[in-house]
VOBA-1610 file (N, C-alpha, C; in pm, whole numbers, padded with zeros to 5 digits, always signed):
BEGIN
Phe+03520+20461+08515Phe+03574+20330+08479Phe+03715+20353+08428Asn+03813+20339+08520Asn+03948+20384+08491Asn+04046+20267+08484Asp+04156+20288+08408Asp+04265+20191+08405Asp+04317+20168+08546Gln+04365+20046+08570Gln+04416+20013+08703Gln+04538+19924+08689Ala+04638+19947+08775Ala+04757+19862+08778Ala+04778+19812+08920Val+04806+19683+08932Val+04832+19622+09062Val+04952+19531+09050Leu+05019+19507+09162Leu+05132+19414+09164Leu+05080+19272+09182Tyr+05135+19179+09106Tyr+05092+19040+09113Tyr+05103+18987+09256Asp+04994+18926+09305Asp+04994+18868+09439Asp+04924+18733+09444Gly+04888+18678+09326Gly+04820+18550+09322Gly+04671+18557+09344Glu+04619+18675+09374Glu+04476+18695+09395Glu+04411+18748+09267Ala+04278+18729+09257Ala+04203+18780+09142Ala+04181+18931+09157His+04193+19003+09045His+04173+19148+09045His+04072+19187+08938Ser+04000+19295+08966Ser+03895+19343+08876Ser+03893+19494+08876Ile+03828+19551+08775Ile+03799+19693+08768Ile+03647+19710+08779Gln+03606+19801+08863Gln+03463+19828+08881Gln+03435+19974+08849Ile+03314+20001+08808Ile+03275+20140+08785Ile+03266+20214+08918Glu+03280+20344+08913Glu+03266+20428+09032Glu+03135+20507+09022Gly+03071+20528+09135Gly+02948+20607+09136Gly+02824+20519+09123Asp+02709+20583+09128Asp+02580+20514+09123Asp+02528+20506+08980Leu+02460+20396+08951Leu+02399+20378+08819Leu+02262+20447+08816Pro+02222+20496+08700Pro+02086+20549+08685Pro+01983+20440+08713Glu+01867+20480+08753Glu+01761+20385+08785Glu+01732+20295+08664Gly+01727+20164+08691Gly+01693+20068+08587Gly+01810+20021+08503Val+01930+20076+08525Val+02048+20038+08448Val+02131+19937+08528Ile+02174+19830+08462Ile+02263+19733+08524Ile+02393+19728+08445Val+02498+19681+08508Val+02628+19671+08441Val+02681+19530+08456Thr+02737+19478+08348Thr+02808+19350+08351Thr+02948+19372+08296Tyr+03041+19284+08337Tyr+03180+19300+08300Tyr+03229+19179+08221Thr+03313+19206+08122Thr+03377+19101+08044Thr+03528+19111+08064Asn+03591+18997+08095Asn+03736+18987+08110Asn+03787+19040+08244Asn+03700+19046+08345Asn+03742+19083+08480Asn+03791+18960+08555Asn+03824+18978+08684Asn+03866+18868+08773Asn+03989+18795+08719Gln+04093+18872+08690Gln+04217+18814+08638Gln+04318+18792+08750Thr+04395+18684+08737Thr+04492+18647+08841Thr+04636+18659+08794Glu+04664+18618+08671Glu+04802+18612+08622Glu+04851+18748+08575Ala+04982+18769+08582Ala+05042+18894+08534Ala+05015+18912+08386Gly+04984+19036+08346Gly+04959+19066+08206Gly+04869+19187+08191Asp+04840+19222+08065Asp+04750+19333+08032Asp+04615+19276+07988Tyr+04509+19329+08045Tyr+04374+19280+08014Tyr+04283+19398+07982Thr+04208+19387+07872Thr+04107+19486+07838Thr+03975+19441+07898Val+03922+19523+07989Val+03797+19491+08057Val+03685+19574+07996Leu+03576+19509+07964Leu+03461+19575+07903Leu+03346+19583+08003Ala+03295+19703+08025Ala+03175+19723+08107Ala+03057+19751+08014Thr+02955+19670+08023Thr+02837+19684+07938Thr+02717+19727+08023Phe+02656+19837+07984Phe+02542+19892+08058Phe+02414+19860+07981Lys+02317+19804+08052Lys+02191+19767+07990Lys+02074+19824+08068Lys+01970+19856+07994Lys+01842+19896+08052Lys+01732+19827+07972Asn+01648+19756+08042Asn+01541+19678+07977Asn+01599+19583+07872Asp+01713+19520+07909Asp+01781+19420+07825Asp+01840+19478+07697Glu+01848+19609+07686Glu+01912+19672+07570Glu+02041+19742+07614Ile+02144+19728+07532Ile+02272+19794+07563Ile+02259+19944+07540Val+02291+20021+07644Val+02283+20167+07633Val+02422+20232+07629Ala+02524+20157+07674Ala+02661+20212+07670Ala+02760+20099+07697Glu+02884+20121+07648Glu+02994+20030+07679Glu+03120+20111+07705Leu+03198+20068+07802Leu+03323+20135+07835Leu+03435+20031+07843Glu+03556+20072+07807Glu+03672+19985+07817Glu+03776+20046+07910Ala+03847+19960+07983Ala+03959+20004+08066Ala+04061+19891+08068Thr+04184+19927+08100Thr+04293+19829+08103Thr+04327+19791+08246Leu+04330+19660+08271Leu+04377+19606+08398Leu+04518+19552+08375Leu+04614+19608+08445Leu+04754+19566+08432Leu+04796+19500+08562Ile+04829+19372+08555Ile+04881+19299+08670Ile+05031+19282+08650Ile+05107+19341+08738Ile+05251+19354+08719Ile+05325+19245+08794Gly+05403+19167+08721Gly+05495+19073+08783Gly+05636+19130+08780Glu+05722+19079+08867Glu+05859+19129+08871Glu+05936+19097+08743Asp+05881+19004+08663Asp+05944+18972+08534Asp+05862+19030+08420Tyr+05800+19146+08444Tyr+05711+19208+08345Tyr+05785+19227+08213Ile+05722+19183+08104Ile+05783+19184+07971Ile+05705+19277+07879Ser+05776+19353+07798Ser+05711+19441+07701Ser+05764+19412+07562Asp+05679+19435+07463Asp+05722+19429+07325Asp+05804+19553+07293Ser+05903+19539+07206Ser+05994+19650+07175Ser+05924+19765+07104Thr+05802+19742+07051Thr+05734+19850+06979Thr+05696+19965+07072Asn+05696+19943+07203Asn+05661+20050+07297Asn+05780+20138+07334Tyr+05901+20090+07310Tyr+06020+20159+07361Tyr+06131+20165+07256Thr+06212+20269+07268Thr+06343+20269+07204Thr+06445+20242+07314Tyr+06559+20185+07275Tyr+06656+20145+07377Tyr+06794+20128+07314Thr+06893+20129+07400Thr+07029+20097+07360Thr+07074+19974+07438Leu+07177+19905+07386Leu+07232+19788+07452Leu+07376+19813+07492Asp+07413+19763+07610Asp+07553+19773+07651Asp+07629+19649+07606Glu+07754+19637+07650Glu+07838+19526+07604Glu+07787+19391+07655Asn+07700+19393+07755Asn+07643+19269+07807Asn+07503+19242+07752Asn+07464+19317+07649Asn+07331+19306+07589Asn+07219+19336+07688Gln+07246+19425+07781Gln+07144+19474+07873Gln+07093+19608+07822Ala+06963+19630+07835Ala+06898+19744+07771Ala+06880+19862+07866Thr+06898+19980+07808Thr+06862+20106+07874Thr+06756+20173+07788Ile+06642+20204+07847Ile+06532+20266+07773Ile+06568+20410+07740Thr+06553+20447+07613Thr+06585+20584+07570Thr+06461+20663+07529Gly+06347+20596+07512Gly+06226+20667+07474Gly+06105+20578+07485Tyr+05988+20641+07496Tyr+05861+20568+07505Tyr+05772+20610+07390Leu+05715+20513+07317Leu+05640+20540+07196Leu+05489+20524+07215Gly+05447+20482+07334Gly+05305+20460+07359Gly+05233+20583+07409Asn+05104+20566+07438Asn+05024+20676+07492Asn+04938+20629+07609Asp+04984+20525+07680Asp+04911+20473+07795Asp+04918+20572+07912Thr+04814+20572+07993Thr+04815+20656+08113Thr+04888+20588+08228Ile+04890+20454+08228Ile+04964+20377+08327Ile+05077+20305+08257Val+05199+20327+08302Val+05316+20264+08239Val+05393+20187+08345Cys+05421+20063+08316Cys+05509+19981+08399Cys+05637+19955+08320Leu+05747+20005+08370Leu+05873+19984+08299Leu+05909+19836+08303Pro+05938+19776+08190Pro+05954+19630+08184Pro+06085+19583+08245Ala+06084+19457+08288Ala+06208+19391+08328Ala+06279+19334+08206Ile+06201+19303+08102Ile+06254+19242+07981Ile+06186+19305+07860Ile+06263+19334+07756Ile+06210+19379+07628Ile+06230+19267+07526Asn+06121+19228+07462Asn+06128+19131+07353Asn+06137+19206+07221Asp+06235+19169+07138Asp+06253+19230+07007Asp+06279+19119+06906Gly+06173+19081+06835Gly+06187+18967+06745Gly+06213+18841+06825Asp+06320+18772+06788Asp+06356+18649+06859Asp+06447+18674+06978Met+06480+18800+07003Met+06573+18833+07111Met+06499+18892+07230Ser+06556+18868+07349Ser+06504+18925+07473Ser+06618+18992+07547Tyr+06590+19113+07600Tyr+06696+19189+07666Tyr+06650+19232+07806Glu+06735+19210+07903Glu+06708+19256+08038Glu+06720+19409+08043Val+06624+19473+08106Val+06626+19619+08117Val+06689+19658+08251Ile+06789+19747+08245Ile+06858+19785+08369Ile+06855+19936+08395Gly+06808+20016+08296Gly+06815+20160+08319Gly+06724+20242+08230Ile+06714+20369+08266Ile+06639+20470+08191Ile+06736+20583+08160Ser+06744+20624+08034Ser+06843+20723+07995Ser+06795+20865+08025Asp+06884+20962+08007Asp+06848+21103+08016Asp+06731+21133+07923Tyr+06635+21209+07972Tyr+06522+21261+07893Tyr+06431+21154+07832Ala+06441+21028+07876Ala+06371+20919+07808Ala+06220+20940+07798Phe+06159+20996+07902Phe+06014+21017+07902Phe+05978+21166+07907Ser+06073+21252+07888Ser+06049+21396+07904Ser+05942+21447+07809Asn+05861+21539+07862Asn+05753+21606+07786Asn+05641+21512+07744Asn+05631+21395+07806Asn+05519+21307+07778Asn+05395+21362+07850Ser+05287+21378+07776Ser+05165+21438+07832Ser+05058+21336+07867Ala+05083+21208+07841Ala+04980+21105+07863Ala+04995+21032+07996Ile+05118+21005+08036Ile+05140+20918+08152Ile+05092+20985+08280Glu+05010+20911+08356Glu+04960+20957+08486Glu+05023+20881+08602Thr+05057+20754+08577Thr+05118+20669+08680Thr+05230+20589+08617Val+05344+20583+08685Val+05455+20501+08635Val+05503+20409+08746His+05521+20281+08710His+05573+20179+08801His+05716+20150+08762Ile+05808+20167+08857Ile+05950+20144+08832Ile+05992+20021+08911Leu+06008+19909+08842Leu+06037+19782+08907Leu+06181+19778+08956Ser+06211+19676+09036Ser+06339+19671+09105Ser+06456+19638+09013Asn+06429+19603+08886Asn+06539+19577+08793Asn+06608+19705+08746Ile+06542+19820+08763Ile+06599+19947+08715Ile+06710+19992+08810Glu+06833+19994+08759Glu+06949+20030+08842Glu+06986+20176+08830Thr+06958+20238+08716Thr+06995+20378+08696Thr+06881+20453+08627Ile+06864+20579+08665Ile+06766+20668+08602Ile+06839+20796+08567Gly+06834+20835+08440Gly+06915+20946+08392Gly+06858+21084+08420Tyr+06936+21182+08386Tyr+06905+21324+08405Tyr+06772+21360+08338Glu+06684+21423+08415Glu+06555+21473+08365Glu+06478+21366+08286Ala+06485+21242+08334Ala+06421+21131+08262Ala+06271+21151+08246Phe+06207+21215+08344Phe+06062+21240+08339Phe+06033+21390+08345Tyr+06118+21467+08284Tyr+06103+21612+08286Tyr+05973+21656+08218Asn+05901+21746+08285Asn+05784+21812+08226Asn+05675+21713+08182Cys+05658+21606+08259Cys+05546+21513+08235Cys+05427+21561+08318Met+05350+21652+08264Met+05256+21729+08345Met+05128+21654+08381Ser+05108+21534+08324Ser+04995+21451+08368Ser+05037+21350+08475Leu+05168+21336+08496Leu+05220+21236+08589Leu+05195+21280+08733Lys+05119+21198+08806Lys+05084+21230+08944Lys+05139+21127+09042Thr+05158+21002+08997Thr+05195+20895+09089Thr+05312+20816+09034Val+05416+20802+09116Val+05533+20720+09082Val+05548+20615+09191Ile+05567+20489+09151Ile+05582+20381+09247Ile+05714+20310+09220Phe+05805+20318+09317Phe+05931+20244+09311Phe+05914+20111+09385Tyr+05970+20003+09329Tyr+05958+19871+09391Tyr+06088+19824+09455Ala+06200+19884+09424Ala+06328+19844+09484Ala+06337+19893+09627Lys+06383+19807+09717Lys+06395+19846+09857Lys+06514+19938+09881Glu+06611+19936+09790Glu+06725+20028+09794Glu+06714+20121+09675Ala+06737+20250+09697Ala+06723+20349+09591Ala+06819+20321+09476Ser+06770+20342+09354Ser+06852+20328+09235Ser+06955+20440+09228Asn+07044+20429+09130Asn+07137+20538+09100Asn+07059+20643+09022Ile+07008+20742+09093Ile+06915+20838+09036Ile+06988+20965+08995Gly+06969+21005+08871Gly+07033+21125+08818Gly+06968+21252+08869Ser+07023+21363+08827Ser+06976+21493+08874Ser+06843+21532+08811Asp+06754+21585+08894Asp+06630+21649+08847Asp+06546+21555+08761Ile+06531+21428+08803Ile+06465+21330+08716Ile+06319+21362+08691Phe+06256+21431+08785Phe+06115+21471+08767Phe+06103+21623+08754Gly+06202+21686+08692Gly+06204+21831+08681Gly+06074+21888+08626Asn+06021+21987+08692Asn+05896+22056+08656Asn+05774+21969+08683Thr+05790+21837+08677Thr+05678+21746+08704Thr+05641+21748+08851Trp+05741+21747+08938Trp+05714+21736+09081Trp+05668+21866+09145Asn+05654+21971+09068Asn+05600+22096+09122Asn+05449+22090+09142Gln+05383+21987+09084Gln+05239+21975+09098Gln+05202+21936+09241Glu+05096+21996+09292Glu+05058+21978+09431Glu+05026+21833+09465Asp+04963+21760+09371Asp+04920+21623+09399Asp+05018+21518+09349Phe+05140+21558+09315Phe+05243+21462+09275Phe+05292+21387+09398Ile+05306+21253+09387Ile+05350+21173+09501Ile+05437+21058+09453Ile+05536+21020+09535Ile+05623+20907+09506Ile+05606+20805+09618Tyr+05570+20681+09581Tyr+05556+20572+09677Tyr+05677+20480+09668Ile+05721+20433+09786Ile+05836+20345+09795Ile+05802+20229+09888Pro+05878+20118+09882Pro+05846+20003+09967Pro+05855+20037+10116Asn+05776+19967+10194Asn+05780+19985+10339Asn+05919+19955+10392Gly+05969+20043+10476Gly+06100+20025+10536Gly+06216+20080+10455Ser+06186+20145+10342Ser+06295+20193+10255Ser+06311+20345+10256Tyr+06242+20414+10347Tyr+06244+20561+10345Tyr+06386+20616+10357Asp+06464+20563+10449Asp+06598+20619+10471Asp+06683+20611+10345Ser+06672+20502+10271Ser+06750+20486+10148Ser+06713+20592+10045Tyr+06583+20613+10024Tyr+06539+20710+09924Tyr+06558+20854+09972Ala+06542+20876+10100Ala+06561+21011+10153Ala+06707+21054+10149Ala+06798+20957+10137Ala+06942+20988+10135Ala+06994+21021+09996Ile+06910+21013+09893Ile+06955+21048+09758Ile+07008+21191+09760Ser+07129+21210+09709Ser+07201+21335+09731Ser+07164+21448+09636Asp+07090+21418+09530Asp+07055+21521+09433Asp+06980+21635+09501Asn+07025+21757+09479Asn+06964+21873+09545Asn+06819+21891+09506Tyr+06787+21863+09379Tyr+06649+21877+09335Tyr+06558+21776+09406Trp+06607+21652+09421Trp+06531+21549+09492Trp+06506+21592+09636Gln+06610+21642+09700Gln+06596+21684+09839Gln+06495+21799+09852Glu+06501+21894+09760Glu+06415+22012+09768Glu+06270+21982+09734His+06248+21901+09628His+06113+21884+09576His+06043+21756+09622Val+06119+21661+09678Val+06059+21535+09721Val+06067+21519+09873Val+06189+21519+09925Val+06207+21492+10068Val+06151+21606+10153Ser+06190+21728+10121Ser+06150+21842+10202Ser+06000+21873+10194Thr+05936+21834+10084Thr+05795+21863+10065Thr+05703+21749+10108Gly+05760+21640+10158Gly+05679+21528+10206Gly+05614+21448+10097Lys+05670+21449+09975Lys+05610+21376+09863Lys+05664+21233+09850Leu+05743+21192+09949Leu+05798+21057+09951Leu+05724+20979+10059Gln+05648+20876+10019Gln+05567+20801+10115Gln+05590+20652+10100Glu+05598+20583+10215Glu+05612+20439+10213Glu+05477+20372+10190Leu+05479+20264+10111Leu+05359+20183+10093Leu+05338+20096+10216Ala+05213+20071+10250Ala+05183+19983+10362Ala+05222+19841+10327Glu+05250+19760+10429Glu+05282+19619+10407Glu+05163+19548+10342
//
């Protein structure tokens, strides 16, 4: 019963358990079948003979292109236009969607970039969603994130990507980067030598199906 992230499409989404249940055990779900963008805690309750024998929780994240995060999850800097660049992550989620907007008190800031080393040495993140609002990604932004296996870019044109953004992370055999259908040439043309060596040449860059 694992966390799941999907892109908003107007359809209902749910999390289901994997595998077979023991004989006589049934499972019911609370807070499943969600349609709108947001974070949802889904509860799976296991019963046998009408008695609860176990409960599990997982997070369903439905991502909209205007995904908003509270500032408590991130540190950031502002440029002269009050646009934010993420400088650090304070959470411990396994699935992270970089926000389009950060709310901080009564203020809201558009997010346009990720700074050098912003997520480096994070051991929790397994999947990261990089929405199309991200224009720049700094040097070694995801360096040594050894649990990170899946990266999903949503922009059809590659961002301004710094050198060695997934340094040491992309050496893992099951590391993969997904990009929008039809955008391979843009991402494959990124000039960083590390990107060419560890992503393009190793076949770790894959287009998502339509």
